C-alpha positions as CSV (number, residue, x, y, z in Angstrom):
1,X,37.6,152.5,37.1
2,X,37.9,156.3,37.0
3,X,35.3,156.5,34.2
4,X,32.9,154.6,36.4
5,X,33.4,157.0,39.3
6,X,33.0,160.0,36.9
7,X,29.7,158.5,35.7
8,X,28.5,157.9,39.3
9,X,29.5,161.4,40.4
10,X,27.6,163.0,37.5
11,X,24.5,161.0,38.4
12,X,24.8,162.0,42.1
13,X,25.2,165.7,41.2
14,X,22.1,165.6,38.9
15,X,20.1,163.8,41.6
16,X,21.2,166.3,44.2
17,X,19.9,169.2,42.1
18,X,16.6,167.3,41.7
19,X,16.3,166.8,45.4
20,X,17.0,170.5,45.9
21,X,14.1,171.4,43.6
22,X,11.8,169.0,45.4
23,X,12.7,170.3,48.8
24,X,12.1,173.9,47.6
25,X,8.6,172.7,46.4
26,X,7.9,171.2,49.8
27,X,9.1,174.2,51.7
28,X,6.8,176.5,49.8
29,X,3.6,174.3,49.7
30,X,1.7,176.8,51.8
31,X,3.0,179.9,50.1
32,X,0.2,181.7,48.2
33,X,1.0,182.0,44.5
34,X,3.9,179.6,44.6
35,X,4.5,177.7,41.3
36,X,6.1,174.3,41.7
37,X,9.1,173.4,39.6
38,X,10.6,170.2,38.2
39,X,13.8,169.1,36.6
40,X,14.8,167.5,33.3
41,X,17.8,165.2,33.2
42,X,19.6,164.4,30.0
43,X,22.5,162.2,28.8
44,X,25.6,164.2,28.3
45,X,26.8,161.9,25.5
46,X,23.8,162.7,23.3
47,X,24.4,166.5,23.7
48,X,28.0,165.9,22.6
49,X,26.9,163.9,19.5
50,X,24.4,166.6,18.6
51,X,27.1,169.3,18.8
52,X,29.5,167.3,16.7
53,X,26.9,166.3,14.0
54,X,25.9,170.0,13.6
55,X,29.6,170.9,13.0
56,X,30.0,168.1,10.4
57,X,26.5,168.5,8.9
58,X,25.5,164.9,9.6
59,X,22.6,163.3,11.4
60,X,22.5,162.3,15.0
61,X,22.9,158.5,15.6
62,X,21.3,157.6,18.9
63,X,22.1,153.9,18.4
64,X,25.8,154.4,18.6
65,X,27.6,151.7,20.6
66,X,29.5,154.4,22.6
67,X,26.3,155.4,24.4
68,X,27.0,152.9,27.2
69,X,28.4,154.7,30.2
70,X,27.3,158.1,29.2
71,X,27.2,160.8,31.9
72,X,24.0,162.2,33.3
73,X,23.5,166.0,33.5
74,X,20.8,168.3,34.6
75,X,19.2,169.5,31.3
76,X,17.1,172.2,33.0
77,X,14.3,173.1,35.3
78,X,10.7,174.0,34.4
79,X,7.9,175.7,36.3
80,X,4.3,174.6,36.2
81,X,2.2,177.5,34.9
82,X,-1.2,176.2,35.8
83,X,-3.7,178.1,37.9
84,X,-4.1,176.8,41.4
85,X,-7.3,175.9,43.1
86,X,-9.6,178.7,44.3
87,X,-10.4,178.8,48.0
88,X,-13.3,180.5,49.7
89,X,-12.0,182.6,52.5
90,X,-15.3,184.0,54.0
91,X,-13.7,187.5,54.1
92,X,-15.6,190.4,52.7
93,X,-12.4,192.1,51.4
94,X,-11.6,189.1,49.2
95,X,-14.1,189.9,46.4
């Protein structure tokens, strides 16, 4: 039962961070030069397997039966580096 609560709590924490990034994007929609961000979520168990396999020199086995019930974690955030749309301002100083 406690393991299920731990898994649920990790999912809620990762989702809360994702909602924070989305709300920041929405709050800055009209800010000139603002670059939107996004989040990457990962499975905590796979990170643990990778770390252990690097220590032992073995390969990662993603088909392991112990994957069921793995915790979710926020793997990171990224920023879109694309240029925004140009707008005509009809101002002589904006050359």
